[in-house]
MARDREN-373925 format. One line per 5 residues: for each residue z, y, x of N, C-alpha, C. Coordinates in Angstrom, 2 decimals. Atoms other than C-alpha are relative to their C-alpha. Example, Ala and Ser with C-alpha at 12.3 -4.5 7.8 and 13.67 -1.06 7.14 Angstrom:
! residues 2
0.00 -1.19 0.89 7.80 -4.50 12.30 0.00 1.20 0.90  -0.06 -1.19 -0.82 7.14 -1.06 13.67 0.73 1.09 -0.77
! end
This chain:
! residues 310
-0.98 -0.14 -1.00 91.78 127.13 79.04 0.71 1.42 -0.19  -0.70 -1.38 0.01 92.48 130.81 78.14 0.86 0.11 -1.22  -0.98 -0.02 1.05 94.18 130.06 74.92 1.28 -0.86 0.22  -1.10 0.79 -0.23 96.62 127.67 76.53 0.96 0.83 1.12  -0.88 -0.85 -0.94 99.67 129.06 78.76 -0.64 -0.01 1.40
0.66 -0.10 -1.38 98.40 130.40 81.94 0.85 -0.79 1.17  -0.35 0.70 -1.21 99.14 128.15 85.11 -0.76 0.41 1.13  0.89 -0.25 -1.33 98.19 128.61 88.73 -1.20 -0.82 -0.20  1.26 0.87 -0.15 95.71 125.62 88.39 -0.95 0.46 -1.04  1.03 -0.49 1.14 94.17 126.92 84.93 -0.56 1.21 0.44
0.46 -1.18 -0.39 93.85 130.33 86.32 -1.18 -0.17 1.08  1.04 0.30 -1.15 92.13 129.01 89.44 -1.34 -0.63 -0.30  1.20 0.51 0.49 89.78 127.05 87.47 -0.83 0.98 -0.73  0.56 -1.14 0.55 88.77 129.99 85.46 -0.65 0.79 1.00  0.57 -0.64 -1.10 88.26 131.86 88.60 -1.28 -0.50 0.68
1.19 0.79 -0.62 86.16 129.27 90.20 -1.35 -0.06 -0.81  1.34 0.06 0.96 83.69 128.81 87.27 -0.49 1.41 -0.20  0.52 -1.28 0.13 83.50 132.63 86.83 -0.71 0.44 1.33  0.69 -0.30 -1.18 82.49 132.94 90.46 -1.36 -0.75 0.05  1.22 0.85 0.05 79.90 130.28 90.06 -1.05 0.70 -0.94
0.78 -0.81 0.94 78.54 132.16 87.06 -0.52 1.25 0.58  0.48 -1.35 -0.51 78.36 135.51 88.87 -0.95 -0.30 1.09  0.95 0.24 -1.17 76.76 133.90 91.98 -1.42 -0.40 -0.71  1.42 0.39 0.58 73.94 132.35 89.73 -0.62 1.20 -0.66  0.72 -1.07 0.71 73.44 135.50 87.91 -0.59 0.97 1.03
0.52 -0.80 -1.01 73.22 137.72 91.02 -1.23 -0.57 0.77  1.12 0.58 -0.69 70.78 135.27 92.47 -1.28 0.01 -0.74  1.16 -0.16 0.92 68.39 135.82 89.58 -1.01 1.05 0.75  0.88 -1.01 -0.82 65.35 137.57 91.37 0.08 1.28 -0.65  -0.04 -1.45 0.64 65.19 140.40 88.84 1.31 0.90 0.24
-1.48 -0.80 -0.29 69.04 141.09 89.10 0.23 0.20 1.33  -0.23 -0.07 -1.33 68.99 140.62 92.75 -0.82 1.30 0.56  0.75 -1.14 -0.40 66.22 143.40 93.03 0.77 1.35 -0.56  -0.69 -1.17 0.55 68.25 145.73 90.86 1.20 0.31 0.85  -1.23 -0.21 -0.87 71.41 145.24 93.00 -0.37 0.54 1.19
0.46 -0.50 -1.34 69.45 145.81 96.22 -0.47 1.42 -0.04  0.30 -1.61 0.16 68.38 149.38 94.89 1.10 0.86 0.29  -1.34 -0.80 -0.20 72.08 150.32 95.31 -0.06 0.32 1.55  0.13 -0.24 -1.42 71.50 149.91 99.07 -1.17 -0.31 0.45  1.45 0.10 -0.24 67.73 150.54 99.77 -0.11 -0.56 1.46
0.05 0.31 -1.47 68.29 150.18 103.58 0.71 -1.29 0.38  -0.76 1.20 -0.33 70.39 147.05 103.42 1.46 0.43 0.32  -1.49 -0.22 -0.40 74.03 146.73 104.24 0.10 0.08 1.56  0.01 0.04 -1.44 73.74 145.84 107.88 -1.16 -0.69 0.53  0.98 0.31 -0.67 70.67 145.56 109.97 -0.96 -0.79 -1.15
1.07 0.46 1.01 68.57 144.99 106.72 0.53 -1.13 -0.91  -0.42 0.94 0.65 70.86 142.44 105.27 0.19 0.47 -1.45  0.23 -0.47 1.41 70.29 142.60 101.29 1.61 -0.16 -0.51  -1.36 0.01 0.71 73.41 143.49 99.26 0.32 -1.19 -1.01  -0.10 1.18 1.05 72.66 140.83 96.67 0.31 -1.23 0.58
-0.50 1.34 -0.75 72.77 137.98 99.23 1.44 -0.03 0.36  -1.41 -0.05 -0.28 76.05 139.25 100.50 1.11 -0.22 -1.20  -0.92 0.21 1.10 77.51 139.28 97.08 -0.18 -1.46 -0.49  0.07 1.42 0.34 76.15 135.78 96.39 0.87 -0.83 0.84  -1.14 0.52 -1.08 77.98 134.68 99.61 1.49 0.11 -0.41
-1.39 -0.42 0.29 81.15 136.42 98.48 0.39 -0.82 -1.29  -0.40 0.88 1.21 81.05 134.73 95.04 0.27 -1.57 0.38  -0.32 1.40 -0.40 80.79 131.28 96.61 1.17 -0.09 0.83  -1.37 -0.01 -0.68 83.59 132.16 98.85 1.12 0.07 -0.93  -1.01 -0.08 1.02 85.52 133.01 95.73 0.08 -1.42 -0.68
-0.03 1.29 0.57 84.60 129.71 94.18 0.82 -1.01 0.86  -0.41 0.78 -0.96 85.55 127.87 97.19 1.61 0.08 0.08  -1.53 -0.41 -0.07 89.00 129.82 97.47 0.66 -0.61 -1.35  -0.74 0.25 1.26 89.95 129.26 93.83 0.06 -1.62 -0.12  0.05 1.58 0.03 88.83 125.41 93.94 1.00 -0.60 1.01
-0.96 0.42 -1.08 90.95 125.00 97.06 1.37 -0.05 -0.48  -1.25 -0.26 0.75 93.90 126.28 94.93 0.29 -1.37 -0.85  0.12 1.18 0.83 93.15 123.48 92.53 0.29 -1.29 0.84  -0.21 1.11 -0.73 92.92 120.90 95.16 1.44 0.03 0.71  -1.16 -0.08 -0.54 96.02 122.13 96.87 1.23 -0.55 -0.91
-0.87 0.63 0.87 97.88 121.11 93.76 0.40 -1.34 0.05  0.09 1.48 -0.05 97.26 117.58 94.40 0.54 -0.65 1.39  -0.45 0.39 -1.20 98.23 117.47 97.99 1.46 -0.39 0.03  -1.30 0.49 0.04 101.51 115.44 98.76 1.02 1.13 0.60  -0.90 -1.06 -0.62 102.92 118.62 100.78 0.31 1.07 -0.99
-0.15 -1.20 0.87 102.59 120.95 97.76 0.74 -0.42 -1.16  -0.82 0.32 1.17 105.22 120.85 95.08 -0.34 1.03 -1.15  0.34 -0.93 1.05 105.17 122.62 91.75 0.75 1.36 0.22  -0.78 -1.27 -0.34 107.69 125.21 93.17 -0.69 0.77 0.96  0.64 -0.94 -0.99 105.72 126.26 96.12 -1.47 0.18 -0.23
1.41 -0.20 0.29 102.27 126.07 94.56 -0.52 1.33 -0.08  0.29 -1.42 0.19 102.20 129.70 93.60 -0.09 0.67 1.33  0.10 -0.70 -1.42 103.06 130.72 97.21 -1.20 -0.44 0.89  0.95 0.42 -0.74 100.54 128.42 98.53 -1.50 0.62 -0.51  1.25 -0.67 0.65 97.81 129.89 96.06 -0.12 1.42 0.55
-0.01 -1.42 -0.36 98.72 133.45 97.05 -0.58 0.03 1.54  0.46 -0.02 -1.37 98.07 132.45 100.88 -1.47 -0.27 -0.07  1.34 0.32 -0.07 94.84 130.85 100.07 -0.90 1.17 -0.59  0.84 -1.24 0.56 93.55 133.88 97.97 0.09 1.02 0.97  -0.05 -0.93 -0.95 94.66 136.00 100.74 -1.11 -0.24 1.11
1.04 0.38 -0.98 92.48 134.08 103.26 -1.45 0.17 -0.45  1.26 -0.15 0.67 89.64 133.98 100.92 -0.54 1.53 -0.16  0.21 -1.39 -0.05 89.83 137.73 100.43 -0.37 0.56 1.40  0.44 -0.23 -1.52 89.74 138.19 104.24 -1.37 -0.45 0.29  1.28 0.52 -0.41 86.72 136.04 104.51 -1.15 0.97 -0.75
0.84 -0.85 0.60 84.96 138.16 101.86 -0.21 1.41 0.60  0.01 -1.19 -0.84 85.78 141.37 103.69 -0.75 -0.20 1.22  0.68 0.00 -1.17 84.50 140.03 106.82 -1.58 -0.40 -0.24  1.43 0.01 0.42 81.12 139.04 105.02 -0.62 1.25 -0.23  0.53 -1.38 0.16 80.74 142.41 103.82 -0.20 1.01 1.04
-0.07 -1.09 -1.11 81.64 144.34 106.94 -0.43 -0.55 1.31  0.17 0.58 -1.44 80.98 141.96 109.85 -1.30 -0.92 -0.04  0.96 1.00 -0.02 78.83 138.84 109.41 0.07 -1.05 -1.19  0.03 1.01 1.10 77.80 136.34 106.66 0.33 -1.27 0.50  -0.17 1.47 -0.46 78.31 133.46 109.00 1.62 -0.36 -0.27
-1.28 0.14 0.42 82.13 133.91 108.21 -0.01 -0.85 -1.43  0.09 0.36 1.33 81.32 133.21 104.67 -0.53 -1.49 -0.04  0.60 1.36 0.00 79.00 130.10 105.18 0.94 -0.91 0.65  -0.92 0.98 -0.62 81.58 128.71 107.52 1.14 -0.35 -0.86  -1.18 0.44 0.91 84.41 129.09 105.03 -0.53 -0.88 -1.07
0.56 0.88 1.13 82.28 127.69 102.17 -0.22 -1.28 0.51  0.25 1.52 -0.45 81.19 124.56 104.20 1.37 -0.62 0.20  -1.25 0.64 -0.11 84.70 123.90 105.34 0.74 -0.13 -1.28  -0.54 0.08 1.23 86.27 124.54 102.01 -0.52 -1.09 -0.96  0.68 1.02 1.04 83.76 122.47 100.04 0.30 -1.34 0.48
-0.30 1.40 -0.50 84.33 119.35 102.34 1.40 -0.28 -0.31  -1.32 0.32 0.46 88.13 119.67 101.84 0.04 -0.35 -1.54  -0.11 0.26 1.33 87.61 119.92 98.08 -0.62 -1.21 -0.43  0.65 1.27 0.18 85.17 116.98 98.10 0.84 -1.02 0.32  -0.83 1.00 -0.45 87.51 114.84 99.97 1.16 -0.15 -0.87
-1.13 -0.02 0.90 90.42 115.81 97.81 -0.34 -0.58 -1.30  0.51 0.46 1.28 88.34 115.08 94.66 -0.36 -1.49 0.07  0.47 1.39 -0.06 87.14 111.67 95.86 1.46 -0.93 -0.16  -1.24 0.82 0.01 90.96 110.53 95.98 0.43 -0.10 -1.43  -0.48 -0.09 1.44 91.18 111.33 92.15 -0.97 -0.71 -0.90
0.90 0.62 0.91 88.27 109.40 90.90 0.46 -1.26 -0.67  -0.32 1.29 0.61 88.82 106.78 88.36 -1.01 0.12 -1.28  1.00 0.03 1.21 86.90 105.70 85.04 0.85 0.44 -1.26  -0.53 -0.63 1.26 88.51 108.11 82.53 -0.89 1.29 -0.10  0.78 -1.30 0.17 87.28 111.38 81.07 0.23 1.00 1.14
-0.45 -0.92 -1.04 89.17 113.38 83.70 -0.80 -0.41 1.21  0.59 0.46 -1.29 87.92 111.22 86.58 -1.56 0.12 0.02  1.27 -0.31 -0.07 84.45 111.31 85.40 -0.45 1.47 0.23  0.19 -1.31 -0.27 84.54 115.06 85.22 0.28 0.44 1.39  -0.19 -0.30 -1.46 85.98 115.24 88.70 -1.11 -0.38 0.81
1.08 0.57 -0.82 83.11 113.08 89.97 -1.24 0.99 -0.12  1.07 -0.97 0.14 80.50 115.52 88.52 0.40 1.31 0.77  -0.52 -1.10 -0.54 82.56 118.51 89.88 -0.27 -0.17 1.67  -0.12 0.13 -1.49 82.89 116.93 93.38 -1.52 -0.19 0.53  1.34 0.25 -0.44 79.03 115.99 93.43 -0.64 1.29 0.28
0.49 -1.28 -0.10 78.19 119.63 92.85 0.61 0.79 1.29  -0.69 -0.77 -1.12 80.77 120.87 95.50 -0.58 -0.71 1.37  0.47 0.74 -1.20 79.46 118.27 98.06 -1.39 0.54 0.27  1.40 -0.75 -0.18 75.82 119.85 97.42 0.20 1.28 0.51  -0.27 -1.19 -0.61 77.25 123.07 98.13 0.40 0.05 1.38
-0.39 0.05 -1.34 78.79 122.05 101.28 -1.12 -0.42 0.86  1.22 0.19 -0.74 75.49 120.63 102.40 -0.96 1.15 0.16  0.80 -1.18 0.02 73.55 123.72 101.52 0.51 1.15 0.97  -0.63 -0.91 -0.79 76.07 126.03 103.00 0.01 -0.36 1.68  -0.02 0.47 -1.41 76.04 123.99 106.25 -1.48 0.22 0.55
1.37 -0.19 -0.38 72.35 124.13 106.37 -0.22 1.62 0.26  0.27 -1.31 -0.24 72.30 127.90 105.91 0.78 0.59 1.14  -0.64 -0.35 -1.04 75.02 128.43 108.46 -0.90 -0.53 1.33  0.86 0.41 -1.07 72.84 126.56 111.02 -1.26 0.88 0.02  1.24 -0.60 0.14 69.76 128.26 109.78 0.18 1.61 0.65
-0.27 -1.50 -0.42 71.41 131.83 110.53 0.25 0.03 1.46  -0.35 -0.15 -1.36 72.79 130.80 113.86 -1.40 -0.16 0.86  1.31 0.17 -0.79 69.22 129.67 115.05 -1.06 1.09 -0.16  1.03 -1.10 0.30 67.10 132.25 113.20 0.50 1.34 -0.15  -0.52 -1.43 0.23 69.45 135.03 112.60 -0.41 0.68 -1.38
0.58 -0.49 1.06 68.29 135.47 109.05 0.89 -0.30 -1.13  -0.95 0.22 1.09 70.82 135.94 106.19 -0.80 0.10 -1.27  0.57 -0.20 1.38 68.34 136.81 103.50 -0.86 -1.25 -0.43  0.62 1.10 0.47 66.71 133.36 103.41 0.62 -0.86 -1.08  -0.76 0.76 0.87 69.42 132.05 101.17 -0.57 -0.08 -1.37
0.57 -0.36 1.26 67.79 133.42 98.01 -1.48 -0.57 -0.20  1.47 0.30 -0.03 64.35 132.16 99.01 -0.12 -1.55 0.18  0.12 1.51 -0.41 64.84 128.47 100.26 1.19 -0.69 -0.88  -0.97 0.89 0.57 66.55 125.78 98.28 0.68 0.54 -1.29  -0.63 -0.66 1.28 67.21 128.06 95.10 0.17 -1.10 -1.03
-0.18 1.09 0.97 66.67 124.94 92.97 1.22 -0.76 0.25  -1.24 0.88 -0.31 69.42 123.09 94.75 1.23 0.74 -0.19  -1.13 -0.90 0.29 71.86 125.98 94.47 0.12 -0.12 -1.72  -0.11 -0.01 1.49 71.04 125.94 90.68 0.59 -1.44 -0.59  -0.45 1.30 0.34 71.65 122.08 90.52 1.53 -0.12 0.21
-1.47 0.06 -0.43 75.00 122.61 92.35 0.79 0.74 -1.13  -0.75 -0.76 1.14 76.03 125.26 89.80 0.10 -0.65 -1.10  0.20 0.74 1.18 74.98 123.16 87.01 1.14 -1.04 0.00  -0.87 1.16 -0.01 77.04 120.16 88.09 1.47 0.55 0.03  -1.19 -0.39 -0.12 80.03 122.23 88.97 0.55 0.59 -1.51
-0.33 -0.49 1.35 79.95 123.93 85.37 0.22 -1.02 -0.85  -0.15 1.10 0.84 79.53 120.62 83.71 1.36 -0.79 0.32  -1.18 0.87 -0.39 82.23 118.92 85.66 1.49 0.73 -0.48  -1.15 -0.90 0.22 84.75 121.93 84.90 0.40 -0.24 -1.45  -0.32 0.16 1.33 84.35 121.34 81.07 -0.32 -1.34 -0.56
0.28 1.17 0.44 83.54 117.76 80.91 0.99 -0.92 -0.71  -1.13 0.72 0.74 86.90 116.31 79.85 0.00 0.64 -1.48  -0.10 -0.66 1.18 86.89 118.87 76.91 -1.04 -0.39 -0.78  1.34 0.26 0.80 83.34 117.97 75.80 0.16 -1.47 -0.22  -0.11 1.41 0.27 83.92 114.17 76.08 0.95 -0.37 -1.01
-1.06 0.13 0.85 87.21 114.35 74.26 -0.44 0.37 -1.40  0.50 -0.63 1.44 85.52 116.44 71.38 -0.92 -1.09 -0.52  0.95 0.89 0.43 82.69 113.92 71.24 0.60 -1.39 -0.44  -0.81 1.18 0.55 85.07 110.85 71.10 0.69 0.08 -1.28  -0.61 -0.34 1.23 86.98 112.46 68.44 -0.90 0.00 -1.28
1.08 -0.01 1.19 83.81 113.12 66.30 -0.40 -1.49 -0.22  0.41 1.28 0.13 82.87 109.52 66.77 1.07 -0.68 -0.71  -1.17 0.71 0.57 86.30 108.25 65.79 0.01 0.43 -1.34  0.10 -0.46 1.43 86.25 110.42 62.71 -0.94 -0.56 -0.83  1.01 0.56 0.78 83.01 109.13 61.57 0.23 -1.49 -0.26
-0.41 1.43 0.16 84.17 105.43 62.24 1.05 -0.32 -0.94  -1.19 0.19 0.99 87.35 105.78 60.22 -0.12 0.80 -1.38  0.14 -0.91 1.30 86.14 108.05 57.43 0.29 -0.90 -1.25  -0.16 0.65 1.17 85.84 105.35 54.74 1.47 -0.64 -0.06  -1.40 0.63 0.15 89.07 103.51 55.82 1.00 1.04 -0.20
-1.02 -1.05 0.23 90.98 106.82 55.95 0.04 0.42 -1.51  0.09 -0.37 1.50 89.73 107.78 52.44 0.76 -0.96 -0.83  -0.47 1.06 0.93 90.68 104.47 50.84 1.59 -0.03 0.20  -1.54 0.04 -0.24 94.30 104.34 52.56 0.70 1.31 -0.54  -0.76 -1.27 0.25 95.23 108.01 52.01 -0.22 0.12 -1.62
-0.22 -0.05 1.42 94.19 107.78 48.29 0.95 -0.91 -0.48  -0.96 0.97 0.45 96.32 104.65 47.98 1.37 0.46 0.38  -1.37 -0.52 -0.49 99.21 106.31 50.00 -0.17 1.49 0.22  0.23 -1.45 -0.28 98.75 110.23 49.53 1.18 0.62 0.82  -1.20 -0.52 -0.74 102.22 110.77 51.07 -0.24 0.02 1.52
0.12 -0.06 -1.55 100.97 110.23 54.64 -0.86 1.10 0.43  1.00 -1.06 -0.33 98.50 113.11 54.44 0.83 1.42 0.17  -0.45 -1.14 -0.30 99.07 116.65 55.44 -0.73 1.02 -0.98  0.73 -0.89 0.89 98.30 119.70 53.17 -0.99 0.91 0.70  1.02 -0.97 -0.75 96.43 121.74 55.92 -0.82 -0.71 1.07
0.72 0.82 -1.09 94.44 118.96 57.53 -1.48 0.64 0.21  1.29 -0.32 -0.27 91.20 120.84 57.23 -0.01 1.33 1.10  -0.03 -1.18 -0.80 92.48 123.82 59.26 0.69 -0.31 1.54  -0.47 0.54 -1.42 92.84 122.12 62.82 -1.18 -0.40 0.72  1.08 0.09 -0.95 90.58 121.23 65.63 -0.33 -1.47 -0.21
0.62 1.32 0.11 88.39 118.05 65.72 0.86 -1.15 0.69  -0.93 1.04 -0.62 90.60 116.34 68.28 1.27 -0.27 -0.59  -1.28 0.23 0.84 93.82 116.89 66.37 -0.10 -0.65 -1.25  0.28 0.59 1.16 92.22 115.97 63.25 -0.29 -1.62 0.15  0.27 1.30 -0.35 91.11 112.73 64.73 1.34 -0.86 0.24
-1.28 0.55 -0.27 94.53 111.93 66.04 0.92 0.01 -1.36  -0.72 -0.03 1.25 96.06 112.93 62.66 -0.51 -1.09 -0.89  0.39 1.07 1.02 93.88 110.56 60.67 0.29 -1.36 0.52  -0.52 1.36 -0.47 94.63 107.65 63.10 1.49 -0.21 -0.42  -1.37 0.08 0.49 98.45 108.35 62.55 0.06 -0.41 -1.58
-0.29 0.11 1.50 97.91 108.61 58.69 -0.55 -1.43 -0.23  0.56 1.31 0.25 95.87 105.29 58.70 1.12 -1.00 0.34  -1.04 0.97 -0.37 98.66 103.52 60.65 1.32 0.12 -0.89  -1.21 -0.15 0.75 101.34 104.98 58.44 -0.26 -0.66 -1.38  0.24 0.53 1.29 99.53 103.92 55.28 -0.16 -1.68 0.17
-0.25 1.40 -0.07 99.08 100.30 56.65 1.38 -0.53 0.16  -1.39 0.42 0.02 102.68 100.16 57.44 0.76 0.02 -1.42  -0.46 -0.12 1.42 103.57 101.30 53.78 -0.49 -1.20 -0.85  0.58 1.04 0.83 101.09 98.62 52.42 0.78 -1.24 0.45  -0.62 1.37 -0.49 102.83 95.93 54.59 1.52 0.09 -0.38
-1.29 -0.06 0.52 106.15 96.90 52.94 0.99 0.67 0.81  -0.85 -0.73 -0.97 107.58 99.18 55.69 1.01 -0.78 0.71  -0.77 0.75 -0.51 108.95 96.26 57.34 0.84 -0.87 -0.66  -1.04 0.62 0.76 110.96 94.93 54.61 -0.33 -1.42 -0.27  0.49 1.38 0.19 108.94 91.76 54.35 -0.62 -0.50 1.13
0.49 0.63 -1.24 108.30 89.26 57.07 -0.59 -1.36 -0.38  0.53 1.28 0.24 105.96 86.30 56.70 0.07 -0.82 1.18  -0.30 0.87 -1.37 107.39 83.81 59.15 -0.96 -0.83 0.34  0.94 1.00 -0.43 104.57 81.40 58.97 -1.22 0.65 0.28  1.23 -0.60 -0.50 101.85 83.92 59.83 0.09 0.70 1.34
-0.10 -0.59 -1.24 101.44 84.71 63.40 -1.25 0.77 0.35  1.26 -0.78 -0.27 99.10 87.49 64.41 -0.81 -0.66 1.06  0.90 0.67 -0.99 96.08 86.31 66.19 -0.50 1.13 0.86  0.49 -0.79 -1.02 94.25 87.86 69.08 -1.59 0.11 -0.29  1.48 -0.01 0.15 90.53 89.06 69.26 -0.41 0.70 -1.25
0.51 -0.62 1.15 88.26 90.39 66.66 0.40 -0.49 -1.43  -0.41 0.56 1.33 89.40 88.14 63.92 1.11 0.68 -0.62  -1.24 -0.61 0.53 92.62 89.94 63.65 -0.37 1.21 -0.70  0.46 -1.35 0.66 90.88 93.36 62.84 -0.60 -0.47 -1.27  0.70 0.49 1.31 88.74 91.35 60.17 1.03 -0.37 -0.97
-1.14 0.37 0.96 91.95 89.92 58.78 0.63 1.11 -0.72  -0.55 -1.09 0.50 93.44 93.31 58.40 -0.78 0.77 -0.99  0.92 -0.60 0.86 90.32 94.79 56.96 -0.10 -0.83 -1.35  -0.02 0.74 1.21 90.18 92.06 54.29 1.18 0.28 -0.71  -1.32 -0.27 0.82 93.80 92.65 53.45 -0.05 1.42 -0.53
0.03 -1.28 0.63 93.11 96.34 52.97 -0.93 0.15 -1.20  0.75 0.10 1.11 90.31 95.79 50.82 0.50 -0.54 -1.16  -0.55 0.66 1.19 91.98 93.51 48.45 1.39 -0.69 0.48  -1.33 0.34 -0.38 95.78 93.38 49.15 0.56 -1.22 -0.85  -0.39 1.12 0.90 96.37 90.92 46.19 -0.61 -1.38 0.20
0.73 1.14 -0.32 93.78 88.34 47.06 0.20 -0.51 1.48  -0.09 0.43 -1.35 94.00 88.31 50.72 1.28 -0.45 0.40  -1.30 0.44 -0.45 96.61 86.63 52.77 1.01 1.14 0.27  -0.93 -1.00 -0.27 99.75 88.81 53.05 0.29 0.15 1.41  -0.33 -0.23 -1.39 100.35 90.51 56.41 1.26 0.82 0.07
-1.09 -0.85 -0.18 103.45 91.91 57.83 -0.32 0.98 1.14  0.01 -1.06 -0.93 104.00 94.71 60.26 -0.39 -0.40 1.46  0.33 0.50 -1.35 103.34 92.46 63.27 -1.50 -0.04 0.15  1.35 0.06 0.08 99.69 92.29 62.17 -0.67 1.50 0.19  0.40 -1.39 0.10 99.50 96.14 61.85 0.02 0.65 1.46
-0.18 -0.57 -1.33 100.75 96.87 65.44 -1.31 -0.36 0.93  1.14 0.12 -0.84 97.96 97.23 68.05 0.23 -1.26 0.99  -0.15 1.12 -0.91 97.47 94.07 70.14 0.14 0.53 1.45  -0.29 -0.39 -1.51 98.57 94.15 73.82 -1.12 0.38 0.77  1.15 -0.62 -0.92 96.58 96.25 76.08 -1.07 0.71 -0.85
0.96 -0.73 0.92 94.80 98.02 73.06 0.77 1.36 -0.42  -0.53 -1.29 0.29 95.44 101.67 72.41 -0.01 0.07 -1.64  0.12 -0.17 1.41 96.19 102.78 68.84 -1.34 0.46 -0.59  1.40 -0.54 0.41 92.98 104.82 68.55 -1.00 -1.11 -0.05  0.91 1.06 0.03 91.09 101.82 69.58 0.17 -1.07 -0.99
-0.32 0.88 0.99 92.78 99.56 67.30 -0.46 0.39 -1.48  0.35 -0.40 1.18 92.17 101.63 64.26 -1.38 0.12 -0.04  1.51 -0.01 0.08 88.59 102.04 65.17 -0.48 -1.44 -0.30  0.50 1.35 0.13 88.28 98.22 65.40 0.09 -0.30 -1.51  -0.10 0.32 1.27 89.63 97.93 61.99 -0.94 0.69 -0.92
1.06 -0.66 0.73 87.37 100.64 60.67 -1.27 -0.47 -0.03  1.39 0.77 -0.24 84.33 98.83 62.06 0.10 -1.33 -0.99  0.06 1.25 0.66 85.58 95.45 60.53 0.10 0.47 -1.56  -0.10 -0.53 1.38 86.43 97.38 57.23 -1.41 0.12 -0.54  1.33 -0.38 0.45 82.75 98.71 57.02 -0.80 -1.37 -0.21
0.79 1.13 0.03 81.30 95.35 57.66 0.35 -0.96 -1.23  -0.55 0.89 1.00 83.64 93.41 55.20 -0.24 0.51 -1.49  0.07 -0.62 1.43 83.26 95.94 52.34 -1.54 0.42 -0.29  1.31 -0.43 0.17 79.66 96.68 52.98 -0.28 1.55 -0.03  0.15 -1.30 0.21 80.18 100.27 53.14 -0.61 0.70 1.27
! end
């Protein structure tokens, strides 16, 4: 995120994850003891400084994530998102000041309300994609934060004890932090893993075709990221297949592309031995309907490995 152009949403994600990391660090018992030594008598009525800082960090997380959620609201446009973010950050800052100078209940109330809004907003964006799965994990962590903060708010109202936060349900706060952290980077990790799997799957097919048609390769292929290298190899394989098919100059009118796995096997046999296999035109090379180019190349690579025994 840091190496890409900064946007309101990307900055908010970085701030949110940083606040979770800071809250988790301050909540470590040894770290908390060291921080509490800065205010031996407590901040207000014996309230520990470390606990107030943890609450403030979770308020920061809620504030920054609310900015991300606001970007998906129908009433928010790209033009006014920055102004909306400034207002949300200002409200979050006011809550943090109230926590440090007045009462921690303001913080727990803001965390509970904000986490519920974030969870509801996230549920609207769930789908079976890398981004949707990442959002689901993030929402699960945020929902757990909402439940824990609501319990803490009730606990303080009934027992008037702010220091219990670091003693009870510490394991649950750790799980929430872990879910939020995984959800924030899930799409990046999954895309990288899928790219590695694709590179492994098409390795032999890519080597054979690029040796046959070296003009489709680039000189600096090794100095790029895994995801881009996987995309490059898919494009290079498609280019090489297109060249082997005559670049569209020849059309076999009697050969109609079939659907299903047999089509990938036919293309694989044609790649293994273009002279002995049935000639194929560019219609066979194009991905079947409803199949992405990456999936189609992967299917051909699997069929090639089986047909060639490699």
